[in-house]
CHARMM internal coordinates of N, CA and C (Angstrom, degrees):
IC EDIT
DIST 1 N 1 CA 1.3468
DIST 1 CA 1 C 1.5822
ANGL 1 N 1 CA 1 C 105.18
DIST 1 C 2 N 1.4048
ANGL 1 CA 1 C 2 N 111.65
DIHE 1 N 1 CA 1 C 2 N 167.02
DIST 2 N 2 CA 1.4350
ANGL 1 C 2 N 2 CA 119.47
DIHE 1 CA 1 C 2 N 2 CA 172.61
DIST 2 CA 2 C 1.4402
ANGL 2 N 2 CA 2 C 120.02
DIHE 1 C 2 N 2 CA 2 C -47.27
DIST 2 C 3 N 1.2844
ANGL 2 CA 2 C 3 N 125.28
DIHE 2 N 2 CA 2 C 3 N 132.73
DIST 3 N 3 CA 1.3362
ANGL 2 C 3 N 3 CA 127.80
DIHE 2 CA 2 C 3 N 3 CA -173.13
DIST 3 CA 3 C 1.5699
ANGL 3 N 3 CA 3 C 113.19
DIHE 2 C 3 N 3 CA 3 C -61.63
DIST 3 C 4 N 1.3226
ANGL 3 CA 3 C 4 N 112.67
DIHE 3 N 3 CA 3 C 4 N -25.43
DIST 4 N 4 CA 1.5610
ANGL 3 C 4 N 4 CA 120.13
DIHE 3 CA 3 C 4 N 4 CA -178.95
DIST 4 CA 4 C 1.4950
ANGL 4 N 4 CA 4 C 110.45
DIHE 3 C 4 N 4 CA 4 C -74.03
DIST 4 C 5 N 1.4151
ANGL 4 CA 4 C 5 N 119.74
DIHE 4 N 4 CA 4 C 5 N -19.94
DIST 5 N 5 CA 1.4491
ANGL 4 C 5 N 5 CA 121.58
DIHE 4 CA 4 C 5 N 5 CA -174.61
DIST 5 CA 5 C 1.4404
ANGL 5 N 5 CA 5 C 109.92
DIHE 4 C 5 N 5 CA 5 C -121.80
DIST 5 C 6 N 1.3514
ANGL 5 CA 5 C 6 N 117.59
DIHE 5 N 5 CA 5 C 6 N 146.30
DIST 6 N 6 CA 1.4060
ANGL 5 C 6 N 6 CA 120.65
DIHE 5 CA 5 C 6 N 6 CA -177.79
DIST 6 CA 6 C 1.5159
ANGL 6 N 6 CA 6 C 113.16
DIHE 5 C 6 N 6 CA 6 C -78.91
DIST 6 C 7 N 1.3139
ANGL 6 CA 6 C 7 N 119.64
DIHE 6 N 6 CA 6 C 7 N 153.40
DIST 7 N 7 CA 1.4652
ANGL 6 C 7 N 7 CA 125.80
DIHE 6 CA 6 C 7 N 7 CA -179.23
DIST 7 CA 7 C 1.4717
ANGL 7 N 7 CA 7 C 111.78
DIHE 6 C 7 N 7 CA 7 C -57.28
DIST 7 C 8 N 1.2402
ANGL 7 CA 7 C 8 N 123.29
DIHE 7 N 7 CA 7 C 8 N 127.87
DIST 8 N 8 CA 1.4633
ANGL 7 C 8 N 8 CA 129.53
DIHE 7 CA 7 C 8 N 8 CA -175.21
DIST 8 CA 8 C 1.4880
ANGL 8 N 8 CA 8 C 112.81
DIHE 7 C 8 N 8 CA 8 C -56.07
DIST 8 C 9 N 1.3173
ANGL 8 CA 8 C 9 N 118.10
DIHE 8 N 8 CA 8 C 9 N -42.59
DIST 9 N 9 CA 1.4516
ANGL 8 C 9 N 9 CA 125.98
DIHE 8 CA 8 C 9 N 9 CA 178.62
DIST 9 CA 9 C 1.5252
ANGL 9 N 9 CA 9 C 105.74
DIHE 8 C 9 N 9 CA 9 C -57.84
DIST 9 C 10 N 1.4087
ANGL 9 CA 9 C 10 N 118.85
DIHE 9 N 9 CA 9 C 10 N -48.47
DIST 10 N 10 CA 1.3681
ANGL 9 C 10 N 10 CA 123.55
DIHE 9 CA 9 C 10 N 10 CA -176.95
DIST 10 CA 10 C 1.5156
ANGL 10 N 10 CA 10 C 110.64
DIHE 9 C 10 N 10 CA 10 C -58.99
DIST 10 C 11 N 1.4281
ANGL 10 CA 10 C 11 N 120.43
DIHE 10 N 10 CA 10 C 11 N -48.49
DIST 11 N 11 CA 1.3732
ANGL 10 C 11 N 11 CA 127.70
DIHE 10 CA 10 C 11 N 11 CA 172.29
DIST 11 CA 11 C 1.3807
ANGL 11 N 11 CA 11 C 116.66
DIHE 10 C 11 N 11 CA 11 C -49.83
DIST 11 C 12 N 1.4034
ANGL 11 CA 11 C 12 N 120.81
DIHE 11 N 11 CA 11 C 12 N -45.73
DIST 12 N 12 CA 1.3587
ANGL 11 C 12 N 12 CA 128.35
DIHE 11 CA 11 C 12 N 12 CA -173.68
DIST 12 CA 12 C 1.6714
ANGL 12 N 12 CA 12 C 111.93
DIHE 11 C 12 N 12 CA 12 C -72.79
DIST 12 C 13 N 1.4138
ANGL 12 CA 12 C 13 N 108.05
DIHE 12 N 12 CA 12 C 13 N -34.89
DIST 13 N 13 CA 1.5351
ANGL 12 C 13 N 13 CA 113.17
DIHE 12 CA 12 C 13 N 13 CA 172.54
DIST 13 CA 13 C 1.5393
ANGL 13 N 13 CA 13 C 109.57
DIHE 12 C 13 N 13 CA 13 C -71.08
DIST 13 C 14 N 1.2675
ANGL 13 CA 13 C 14 N 121.25
DIHE 13 N 13 CA 13 C 14 N -42.86
DIST 14 N 14 CA 1.4875
ANGL 13 C 14 N 14 CA 124.79
DIHE 13 CA 13 C 14 N 14 CA -175.42
DIST 14 CA 14 C 1.6842
ANGL 14 N 14 CA 14 C 105.35
DIHE 13 C 14 N 14 CA 14 C -62.87
DIST 14 C 15 N 1.3363
ANGL 14 CA 14 C 15 N 112.11
DIHE 14 N 14 CA 14 C 15 N -42.63
DIST 15 N 15 CA 1.4954
ANGL 14 C 15 N 15 CA 107.82
DIHE 14 CA 14 C 15 N 15 CA 178.41
DIST 15 CA 15 C 1.3951
ANGL 15 N 15 CA 15 C 118.94
DIHE 14 C 15 N 15 CA 15 C -66.79
DIST 15 C 16 N 1.4600
ANGL 15 CA 15 C 16 N 109.56
DIHE 15 N 15 CA 15 C 16 N -39.02
DIST 16 N 16 CA 1.5693
ANGL 15 C 16 N 16 CA 113.40
DIHE 15 CA 15 C 16 N 16 CA 174.23
DIST 16 CA 16 C 1.4815
ANGL 16 N 16 CA 16 C 112.61
DIHE 15 C 16 N 16 CA 16 C -59.64
DIST 16 C 17 N 1.2688
ANGL 16 CA 16 C 17 N 114.14
DIHE 16 N 16 CA 16 C 17 N -47.42
DIST 17 N 17 CA 1.5178
ANGL 16 C 17 N 17 CA 122.20
DIHE 16 CA 16 C 17 N 17 CA -176.53
DIST 17 CA 17 C 1.5903
ANGL 17 N 17 CA 17 C 110.28
DIHE 16 C 17 N 17 CA 17 C -59.54
DIST 17 C 18 N 1.2323
ANGL 17 CA 17 C 18 N 117.58
DIHE 17 N 17 CA 17 C 18 N -33.21
DIST 18 N 18 CA 1.3931
ANGL 17 C 18 N 18 CA 119.23
DIHE 17 CA 17 C 18 N 18 CA 178.55
DIST 18 CA 18 C 1.5325
ANGL 18 N 18 CA 18 C 118.95
DIHE 17 C 18 N 18 CA 18 C -103.00
DIST 18 C 19 N 1.4362
ANGL 18 CA 18 C 19 N 115.70
DIHE 18 N 18 CA 18 C 19 N 15.31
DIST 19 N 19 CA 1.3623
ANGL 18 C 19 N 19 CA 123.26
DIHE 18 CA 18 C 19 N 19 CA 178.04
DIST 19 CA 19 C 1.5389
ANGL 19 N 19 CA 19 C 116.41
DIHE 18 C 19 N 19 CA 19 C 63.39
DIST 19 C 20 N 1.3808
ANGL 19 CA 19 C 20 N 115.31
DIHE 19 N 19 CA 19 C 20 N 35.70
DIST 20 N 20 CA 1.3800
ANGL 19 C 20 N 20 CA 115.20
DIHE 19 CA 19 C 20 N 20 CA 179.73
DIST 20 CA 20 C 1.5015
ANGL 20 N 20 CA 20 C 109.51
DIHE 19 C 20 N 20 CA 20 C -114.67
DIST 20 C 21 N 1.4000
ANGL 20 CA 20 C 21 N 117.46
DIHE 20 N 20 CA 20 C 21 N 158.49
DIST 21 N 21 CA 1.4094
ANGL 20 C 21 N 21 CA 120.91
DIHE 20 CA 20 C 21 N 21 CA -176.78
DIST 21 CA 21 C 1.6254
ANGL 21 N 21 CA 21 C 104.63
DIHE 20 C 21 N 21 CA 21 C -94.59
DIST 21 C 22 N 1.3460
ANGL 21 CA 21 C 22 N 114.51
DIHE 21 N 21 CA 21 C 22 N 150.14
DIST 22 N 22 CA 1.4939
ANGL 21 C 22 N 22 CA 117.22
DIHE 21 CA 21 C 22 N 22 CA -175.79
DIST 22 CA 22 C 1.4732
ANGL 22 N 22 CA 22 C 105.42
DIHE 21 C 22 N 22 CA 22 C -121.66
DIST 22 C 23 N 1.3403
ANGL 22 CA 22 C 23 N 118.21
DIHE 22 N 22 CA 22 C 23 N 139.63
DIST 23 N 23 CA 1.3810
ANGL 22 C 23 N 23 CA 122.81
DIHE 22 CA 22 C 23 N 23 CA 179.73
DIST 23 CA 23 C 1.5645
ANGL 23 N 23 CA 23 C 105.77
DIHE 22 C 23 N 23 CA 23 C -139.32
DIST 23 C 24 N 1.3361
ANGL 23 CA 23 C 24 N 118.13
DIHE 23 N 23 CA 23 C 24 N 135.65
DIST 24 N 24 CA 1.4154
ANGL 23 C 24 N 24 CA 126.26
DIHE 23 CA 23 C 24 N 24 CA 170.25
DIST 24 CA 24 C 1.4184
ANGL 24 N 24 CA 24 C 110.33
DIHE 23 C 24 N 24 CA 24 C -97.36
DIST 24 C 25 N 1.3346
ANGL 24 CA 24 C 25 N 120.76
DIHE 24 N 24 CA 24 C 25 N 113.34
DIST 25 N 25 CA 1.4287
ANGL 24 C 25 N 25 CA 123.82
DIHE 24 CA 24 C 25 N 25 CA -177.57
DIST 25 CA 25 C 1.5413
ANGL 25 N 25 CA 25 C 113.85
DIHE 24 C 25 N 25 CA 25 C -128.27
DIST 25 C 26 N 1.3418
ANGL 25 CA 25 C 26 N 114.96
DIHE 25 N 25 CA 25 C 26 N 158.42
DIST 26 N 26 CA 1.4774
ANGL 25 C 26 N 26 CA 114.69
DIHE 25 CA 25 C 26 N 26 CA 174.30
DIST 26 CA 26 C 1.4636
ANGL 26 N 26 CA 26 C 101.79
DIHE 25 C 26 N 26 CA 26 C -148.89
DIST 26 C 27 N 1.3108
ANGL 26 CA 26 C 27 N 121.83
DIHE 26 N 26 CA 26 C 27 N 110.34
DIST 27 N 27 CA 1.4563
ANGL 26 C 27 N 27 CA 127.33
DIHE 26 CA 26 C 27 N 27 CA 164.49
DIST 27 CA 27 C 1.4716
ANGL 27 N 27 CA 27 C 114.27
DIHE 26 C 27 N 27 CA 27 C -57.22
DIST 27 C 28 N 1.3750
ANGL 27 CA 27 C 28 N 115.77
DIHE 27 N 27 CA 27 C 28 N -37.03
DIST 28 N 28 CA 1.4228
ANGL 27 C 28 N 28 CA 119.92
DIHE 27 CA 27 C 28 N 28 CA -177.18
DIST 28 CA 28 C 1.5674
ANGL 28 N 28 CA 28 C 114.46
DIHE 27 C 28 N 28 CA 28 C -67.78
DIST 28 C 29 N 1.2727
ANGL 28 CA 28 C 29 N 113.08
DIHE 28 N 28 CA 28 C 29 N -38.56
DIST 29 N 29 CA 1.4541
ANGL 28 C 29 N 29 CA 123.07
DIHE 28 CA 28 C 29 N 29 CA 179.12
DIST 29 CA 29 C 1.5630
ANGL 29 N 29 CA 29 C 112.75
DIHE 28 C 29 N 29 CA 29 C -101.55
DIST 29 C 30 N 1.2897
ANGL 29 CA 29 C 30 N 117.34
DIHE 29 N 29 CA 29 C 30 N 4.94
DIST 30 N 30 CA 1.5017
ANGL 29 C 30 N 30 CA 127.63
DIHE 29 CA 29 C 30 N 30 CA 175.63
DIST 30 CA 30 C 1.5609
ANGL 30 N 30 CA 30 C 106.12
DIHE 29 C 30 N 30 CA 30 C 54.33
DIST 30 C 31 N 1.3031
ANGL 30 CA 30 C 31 N 121.18
DIHE 30 N 30 CA 30 C 31 N 48.64
DIST 31 N 31 CA 1.4101
ANGL 30 C 31 N 31 CA 123.46
DIHE 30 CA 30 C 31 N 31 CA 176.02
DIST 31 CA 31 C 1.4885
ANGL 31 N 31 CA 31 C 112.27
DIHE 30 C 31 N 31 CA 31 C -119.37
DIST 31 C 32 N 1.4224
ANGL 31 CA 31 C 32 N 110.84
DIHE 31 N 31 CA 31 C 32 N 126.46
DIST 32 N 32 CA 1.4672
ANGL 31 C 32 N 32 CA 122.84
DIHE 31 CA 31 C 32 N 32 CA 174.48
DIST 32 CA 32 C 1.4482
ANGL 32 N 32 CA 32 C 113.73
DIHE 31 C 32 N 32 CA 32 C 74.12
DIST 32 C 33 N 1.2349
ANGL 32 CA 32 C 33 N 125.14
DIHE 32 N 32 CA 32 C 33 N -4.81
DIST 33 N 33 CA 1.4590
ANGL 32 C 33 N 33 CA 132.42
DIHE 32 CA 32 C 33 N 33 CA -174.90
DIST 33 CA 33 C 1.6495
ANGL 33 N 33 CA 33 C 107.20
DIHE 32 C 33 N 33 CA 33 C -58.35
DIST 33 C 34 N 1.2667
ANGL 33 CA 33 C 34 N 115.10
DIHE 33 N 33 CA 33 C 34 N -56.51
DIST 34 N 34 CA 1.5019
ANGL 33 C 34 N 34 CA 118.30
DIHE 33 CA 33 C 34 N 34 CA -177.08
DIST 34 CA 34 C 1.5380
ANGL 34 N 34 CA 34 C 109.89
DIHE 33 C 34 N 34 CA 34 C -59.96
DIST 34 C 35 N 1.3690
ANGL 34 CA 34 C 35 N 112.01
DIHE 34 N 34 CA 34 C 35 N -49.05
DIST 35 N 35 CA 1.5596
ANGL 34 C 35 N 35 CA 114.82
DIHE 34 CA 34 C 35 N 35 CA 179.89
DIST 35 CA 35 C 1.5111
ANGL 35 N 35 CA 35 C 110.46
DIHE 34 C 35 N 35 CA 35 C -59.14
DIST 35 C 36 N 1.2949
ANGL 35 CA 35 C 36 N 121.05
DIHE 35 N 35 CA 35 C 36 N -39.22
DIST 36 N 36 CA 1.5248
ANGL 35 C 36 N 36 CA 124.92
DIHE 35 CA 35 C 36 N 36 CA 178.25
DIST 36 CA 36 C 1.5463
ANGL 36 N 36 CA 36 C 111.38
DIHE 35 C 36 N 36 CA 36 C -60.16
DIST 36 C 37 N 1.2759
ANGL 36 CA 36 C 37 N 112.49
DIHE 36 N 36 CA 36 C 37 N -44.20
DIST 37 N 37 CA 1.4786
ANGL 36 C 37 N 37 CA 118.28
DIHE 36 CA 36 C 37 N 37 CA -176.14
DIST 37 CA 37 C 1.4669
ANGL 37 N 37 CA 37 C 108.53
DIHE 36 C 37 N 37 CA 37 C -72.00
DIST 37 C 38 N 1.3647
ANGL 37 CA 37 C 38 N 121.67
DIHE 37 N 37 CA 37 C 38 N -42.85
DIST 38 N 38 CA 1.4374
ANGL 37 C 38 N 38 CA 130.64
DIHE 37 CA 37 C 38 N 38 CA 176.98
DIST 38 CA 38 C 1.4763
ANGL 38 N 38 CA 38 C 108.85
DIHE 37 C 38 N 38 CA 38 C -56.24
DIST 38 C 39 N 1.3865
ANGL 38 CA 38 C 39 N 116.98
DIHE 38 N 38 CA 38 C 39 N -47.67
DIST 39 N 39 CA 1.3731
ANGL 38 C 39 N 39 CA 118.41
DIHE 38 CA 38 C 39 N 39 CA -176.36
DIST 39 CA 39 C 1.6312
ANGL 39 N 39 CA 39 C 111.51
DIHE 38 C 39 N 39 CA 39 C -71.27
DIST 39 C 40 N 1.3301
ANGL 39 CA 39 C 40 N 116.76
DIHE 39 N 39 CA 39 C 40 N -38.47
DIST 40 N 40 CA 1.4209
ANGL 39 C 40 N 40 CA 118.28
DIHE 39 CA 39 C 40 N 40 CA 175.16
DIST 40 CA 40 C 1.4816
ANGL 40 N 40 CA 40 C 116.82
DIHE 39 C 40 N 40 CA 40 C -64.48
DIST 40 C 41 N 1.2909
ANGL 40 CA 40 C 41 N 120.43
DIHE 40 N 40 CA 40 C 41 N -33.19
DIST 41 N 41 CA 1.2898
ANGL 40 C 41 N 41 CA 124.69
DIHE 40 CA 40 C 41 N 41 CA 172.50
DIST 41 CA 41 C 1.5771
ANGL 41 N 41 CA 41 C 115.11
DIHE 40 C 41 N 41 CA 41 C -68.63
DIST 41 C 42 N 1.3121
ANGL 41 CA 41 C 42 N 112.60
DIHE 41 N 41 CA 41 C 42 N -45.65
DIST 42 N 42 CA 1.4205
ANGL 41 C 42 N 42 CA 119.49
DIHE 41 CA 41 C 42 N 42 CA 177.43
DIST 42 CA 42 C 1.5743
ANGL 42 N 42 CA 42 C 108.96
DIHE 41 C 42 N 42 CA 42 C -56.14
DIST 42 C 43 N 1.4408
ANGL 42 CA 42 C 43 N 114.56
DIHE 42 N 42 CA 42 C 43 N -54.66
DIST 43 N 43 CA 1.4836
ANGL 42 C 43 N 43 CA 121.01
DIHE 42 CA 42 C 43 N 43 CA 175.45
DIST 43 CA 43 C 1.4620
ANGL 43 N 43 CA 43 C 115.05
DIHE 42 C 43 N 43 CA 43 C -47.46
DIST 43 C 44 N 1.3316
ANGL 43 CA 43 C 44 N 116.01
DIHE 43 N 43 CA 43 C 44 N -42.48
DIST 44 N 44 CA 1.3578
ANGL 43 C 44 N 44 CA 120.55
DIHE 43 CA 43 C 44 N 44 CA -178.27
DIST 44 CA 44 C 1.4729
ANGL 44 N 44 CA 44 C 113.75
DIHE 43 C 44 N 44 CA 44 C -70.49
DIST 44 C 45 N 1.2925
ANGL 44 CA 44 C 45 N 122.26
DIHE 44 N 44 CA 44 C 45 N -38.99
DIST 45 N 45 CA 1.4514
ANGL 44 C 45 N 45 CA 127.47
DIHE 44 CA 44 C 45 N 45 CA 173.89
DIST 45 CA 45 C 1.5312
ANGL 45 N 45 CA 45 C 108.34
DIHE 44 C 45 N 45 CA 45 C -67.40
DIST 45 C 46 N 1.2173
ANGL 45 CA 45 C 46 N 125.70
DIHE 45 N 45 CA 45 C 46 N -42.18
DIST 46 N 46 CA 1.4097
ANGL 45 C 46 N 46 CA 125.89
DIHE 45 CA 45 C 46 N 46 CA 172.16
DIST 46 CA 46 C 1.5101
ANGL 46 N 46 CA 46 C 115.54
DIHE 45 C 46 N 46 CA 46 C -57.25
DIST 46 C 47 N 1.2608
ANGL 46 CA 46 C 47 N 113.98
DIHE 46 N 46 CA 46 C 47 N -45.18
DIST 47 N 47 CA 1.5550
ANGL 46 C 47 N 47 CA 119.16
DIHE 46 CA 46 C 47 N 47 CA 175.98
DIST 47 CA 47 C 1.5385
ANGL 47 N 47 CA 47 C 111.21
DIHE 46 C 47 N 47 CA 47 C -62.99
DIST 47 C 48 N 1.3684
ANGL 47 CA 47 C 48 N 115.91
DIHE 47 N 47 CA 47 C 48 N -46.15
DIST 48 N 48 CA 1.4570
ANGL 47 C 48 N 48 CA 117.21
DIHE 47 CA 47 C 48 N 48 CA 176.02
DIST 48 CA 48 C 1.4719
ANGL 48 N 48 CA 48 C 113.94
DIHE 47 C 48 N 48 CA 48 C -57.01
DIST 48 C 49 N 1.4432
ANGL 48 CA 48 C 49 N 119.83
DIHE 48 N 48 CA 48 C 49 N -44.10
DIST 49 N 49 CA 1.4169
ANGL 48 C 49 N 49 CA 122.13
DIHE 48 CA 48 C 49 N 49 CA 179.95
DIST 49 CA 49 C 1.5945
ANGL 49 N 49 CA 49 C 108.54
DIHE 48 C 49 N 49 CA 49 C -65.21
DIST 49 C 50 N 1.2825
ANGL 49 CA 49 C 50 N 116.90
DIHE 49 N 49 CA 49 C 50 N -41.08
DIST 50 N 50 CA 1.4875
ANGL 49 C 50 N 50 CA 116.33
DIHE 49 CA 49 C 50 N 50 CA 176.77
DIST 50 CA 50 C 1.5199
ANGL 50 N 50 CA 50 C 114.28
DIHE 49 C 50 N 50 CA 50 C -59.25
DIST 50 C 51 N 1.3638
ANGL 50 CA 50 C 51 N 114.20
DIHE 50 N 50 CA 50 C 51 N -40.97
DIST 51 N 51 CA 1.5063
ANGL 50 C 51 N 51 CA 119.17
DIHE 50 CA 50 C 51 N 51 CA 178.57
DIST 51 CA 51 C 1.5130
ANGL 51 N 51 CA 51 C 110.83
DIHE 50 C 51 N 51 CA 51 C -64.69
DIST 51 C 52 N 1.3340
ANGL 51 CA 51 C 52 N 116.94
DIHE 51 N 51 CA 51 C 52 N -44.43
DIST 52 N 52 CA 1.4224
ANGL 51 C 52 N 52 CA 120.27
DIHE 51 CA 51 C 52 N 52 CA 177.24
DIST 52 CA 52 C 1.4813
ANGL 52 N 52 CA 52 C 113.49
DIHE 51 C 52 N 52 CA 52 C -65.92
DIST 52 C 53 N 1.2182
ANGL 52 CA 52 C 53 N 122.91
DIHE 52 N 52 CA 52 C 53 N -29.30
DIST 53 N 53 CA 1.4626
ANGL 52 C 53 N 53 CA 127.67
DIHE 52 CA 52 C 53 N 53 CA 173.62
DIST 53 CA 53 C 1.5782
ANGL 53 N 53 CA 53 C 111.63
DIHE 52 C 53 N 53 CA 53 C -67.53
DIST 53 C 54 N 1.3251
ANGL 53 CA 53 C 54 N 112.76
DIHE 53 N 53 CA 53 C 54 N -40.29
DIST 54 N 54 CA 1.4821
ANGL 53 C 54 N 54 CA 120.80
DIHE 53 CA 53 C 54 N 54 CA 179.99
DIST 54 CA 54 C 1.5363
ANGL 54 N 54 CA 54 C 107.23
DIHE 53 C 54 N 54 CA 54 C -67.13
DIST 54 C 55 N 1.3028
ANGL 54 CA 54 C 55 N 112.54
DIHE 54 N 54 CA 54 C 55 N -45.21
DIST 55 N 55 CA 1.5026
ANGL 54 C 55 N 55 CA 119.36
DIHE 54 CA 54 C 55 N 55 CA -178.86
DIST 55 CA 55 C 1.5535
ANGL 55 N 55 CA 55 C 111.34
DIHE 54 C 55 N 55 CA 55 C -60.18
DIST 55 C 56 N 1.2979
ANGL 55 CA 55 C 56 N 113.82
DIHE 55 N 55 CA 55 C 56 N -44.33
DIST 56 N 56 CA 1.4341
ANGL 55 C 56 N 56 CA 118.98
DIHE 55 CA 55 C 56 N 56 CA 178.00
DIST 56 CA 56 C 1.5607
ANGL 56 N 56 CA 56 C 112.22
DIHE 55 C 56 N 56 CA 56 C -66.56
DIST 56 C 57 N 1.2491
ANGL 56 CA 56 C 57 N 120.30
DIHE 56 N 56 CA 56 C 57 N -33.92
DIST 57 N 57 CA 1.4454
ANGL 56 C 57 N 57 CA 126.80
DIHE 56 CA 56 C 57 N 57 CA 175.00
DIST 57 CA 57 C 1.6466
ANGL 57 N 57 CA 57 C 108.57
DIHE 56 C 57 N 57 CA 57 C -67.61
DIST 57 C 58 N 1.2193
ANGL 57 CA 57 C 58 N 111.94
DIHE 57 N 57 CA 57 C 58 N -40.47
DIST 58 N 58 CA 1.4872
ANGL 57 C 58 N 58 CA 115.80
DIHE 57 CA 57 C 58 N 58 CA 179.57
DIST 58 CA 58 C 1.4700
ANGL 58 N 58 CA 58 C 109.36
DIHE 57 C 58 N 58 CA 58 C -65.21
DIST 58 C 59 N 1.3324
ANGL 58 CA 58 C 59 N 114.80
DIHE 58 N 58 CA 58 C 59 N -49.17
DIST 59 N 59 CA 1.4077
ANGL 58 C 59 N 59 CA 124.19
DIHE 58 CA 58 C 59 N 59 CA -174.32
DIST 59 CA 59 C 1.5472
ANGL 59 N 59 CA 59 C 109.73
DIHE 58 C 59 N 59 CA 59 C -60.64
DIST 59 C 60 N 1.3479
ANGL 59 CA 59 C 60 N 117.86
DIHE 59 N 59 CA 59 C 60 N -36.49
DIST 60 N 60 CA 1.5437
ANGL 59 C 60 N 60 CA 125.20
DIHE 59 CA 59 C 60 N 60 CA 178.71
DIST 60 CA 60 C 1.5885
ANGL 60 N 60 CA 60 C 110.61
DIHE 59 C 60 N 60 CA 60 C -68.72
DIST 60 C 61 N 1.4109
ANGL 60 CA 60 C 61 N 104.64
DIHE 60 N 60 CA 60 C 61 N -41.65
DIST 61 N 61 CA 1.5905
ANGL 60 C 61 N 61 CA 111.17
DIHE 60 CA 60 C 61 N 61 CA -179.93
DIST 61 CA 61 C 1.5744
ANGL 61 N 61 CA 61 C 108.63
DIHE 60 C 61 N 61 CA 61 C -67.23
DIST 61 C 62 N 1.3094
ANGL 61 CA 61 C 62 N 118.97
DIHE 61 N 61 CA 61 C 62 N -34.63
DIST 62 N 62 CA 1.4999
ANGL 61 C 62 N 62 CA 116.37
DIHE 61 CA 61 C 62 N 62 CA -179.99
DIST 62 CA 62 C 1.5161
ANGL 62 N 62 CA 62 C 114.67
DIHE 61 C 62 N 62 CA 62 C -70.67
DIST 62 C 63 N 1.2496
ANGL 62 CA 62 C 63 N 116.91
DIHE 62 N 62 CA 62 C 63 N -22.47
DIST 63 N 63 CA 1.4408
ANGL 62 C 63 N 63 CA 119.96
DIHE 62 CA 62 C 63 N 63 CA 178.52
DIST 63 CA 63 C 1.5164
ANGL 63 N 63 CA 63 C 117.77
DIHE 62 C 63 N 63 CA 63 C -98.98
DIST 63 C 64 N 1.2787
ANGL 63 CA 63 C 64 N 116.90
DIHE 63 N 63 CA 63 C 64 N 10.10
DIST 64 N 64 CA 1.4972
ANGL 63 C 64 N 64 CA 125.39
DIHE 63 CA 63 C 64 N 64 CA 169.52
DIST 64 CA 64 C 1.5529
ANGL 64 N 64 CA 64 C 111.23
DIHE 63 C 64 N 64 CA 64 C -88.17
DIST 64 C 65 N 1.2654
ANGL 64 CA 64 C 65 N 112.89
DIHE 64 N 64 CA 64 C 65 N 140.80
DIST 65 N 65 CA 1.5449
ANGL 64 C 65 N 65 CA 115.31
DIHE 64 CA 64 C 65 N 65 CA 176.18
DIST 65 CA 65 C 1.4893
ANGL 65 N 65 CA 65 C 108.83
DIHE 64 C 65 N 65 CA 65 C -70.86
DIST 65 C 66 N 1.3623
ANGL 65 CA 65 C 66 N 118.83
DIHE 65 N 65 CA 65 C 66 N 151.85
DIST 66 N 66 CA 1.5034
ANGL 65 C 66 N 66 CA 122.13
DIHE 65 CA 65 C 66 N 66 CA 178.87
DIST 66 CA 66 C 1.5313
ANGL 66 N 66 CA 66 C 106.13
DIHE 65 C 66 N 66 CA 66 C -94.35
DIST 66 C 67 N 1.3680
ANGL 66 CA 66 C 67 N 114.14
DIHE 66 N 66 CA 66 C 67 N 101.48
DIST 67 N 67 CA 1.4401
ANGL 66 C 67 N 67 CA 117.20
DIHE 66 CA 66 C 67 N 67 CA 178.19
DIST 67 CA 67 C 1.4469
ANGL 67 N 67 CA 67 C 107.39
DIHE 66 C 67 N 67 CA 67 C -128.40
DIST 67 C 68 N 1.3394
ANGL 67 CA 67 C 68 N 126.18
DIHE 67 N 67 CA 67 C 68 N 152.03
DIST 68 N 68 CA 1.3786
ANGL 67 C 68 N 68 CA 125.97
DIHE 67 CA 67 C 68 N 68 CA 170.58
DIST 68 CA 68 C 1.5579
ANGL 68 N 68 CA 68 C 110.18
DIHE 67 C 68 N 68 CA 68 C -89.93
DIST 68 C 69 N 1.3199
ANGL 68 CA 68 C 69 N 112.69
DIHE 68 N 68 CA 68 C 69 N -170.62
DIST 69 N 69 CA 1.5566
ANGL 68 C 69 N 69 CA 117.06
DIHE 68 CA 68 C 69 N 69 CA -173.92
DIST 69 CA 69 C 1.5168
ANGL 69 N 69 CA 69 C 113.87
DIHE 68 C 69 N 69 CA 69 C -67.50
DIST 69 C 70 N 1.2563
ANGL 69 CA 69 C 70 N 114.09
DIHE 69 N 69 CA 69 C 70 N -18.20
DIST 70 N 70 CA 1.5481
ANGL 69 C 70 N 70 CA 118.91
DIHE 69 CA 69 C 70 N 70 CA -179.35
DIST 70 CA 70 C 1.5731
ANGL 70 N 70 CA 70 C 110.65
DIHE 69 C 70 N 70 CA 70 C -81.90
DIST 70 C 71 N 1.3843
ANGL 70 CA 70 C 71 N 111.17
DIHE 70 N 70 CA 70 C 71 N -16.26
DIST 71 N 71 CA 1.5052
ANGL 70 C 71 N 71 CA 115.90
DIHE 70 CA 70 C 71 N 71 CA -172.95
DIST 71 CA 71 C 1.5339
ANGL 71 N 71 CA 71 C 111.56
DIHE 70 C 71 N 71 CA 71 C 97.22
DIST 71 C 72 N 1.3188
ANGL 71 CA 71 C 72 N 117.38
DIHE 71 N 71 CA 71 C 72 N 0.69
DIST 72 N 72 CA 1.3642
ANGL 71 C 72 N 72 CA 123.81
DIHE 71 CA 71 C 72 N 72 CA -172.71
DIST 72 CA 72 C 1.8099
ANGL 72 N 72 CA 72 C 105.68
DIHE 71 C 72 N 72 CA 72 C -85.48
DIST 72 C 73 N 1.3613
ANGL 72 CA 72 C 73 N 107.15
DIHE 72 N 72 CA 72 C 73 N 142.14
DIST 73 N 73 CA 1.4817
ANGL 72 C 73 N 73 CA 108.39
DIHE 72 CA 72 C 73 N 73 CA 173.19
DIST 73 CA 73 C 1.4872
ANGL 73 N 73 CA 73 C 114.59
DIHE 72 C 73 N 73 CA 73 C -68.88
END
COOR INIT
IC SEED 1 N 1 CA 1 C
IC BUILD
């Protein structure tokens, strides 16, 4: 490939290794832009929901009394 751009296979491996999504887009050619935006929004919403659930779990844990199995404090 062009010396100015990294090898596509290398980029895909790097993204997978780092838990990242990869999208090939071109605004000039109008390719993949809508899908990339939809994916980004979906992932952001999922992350927000996950964070909200964790906060709710933490709030619930903070309001429970600290007792052991015998019912002692």
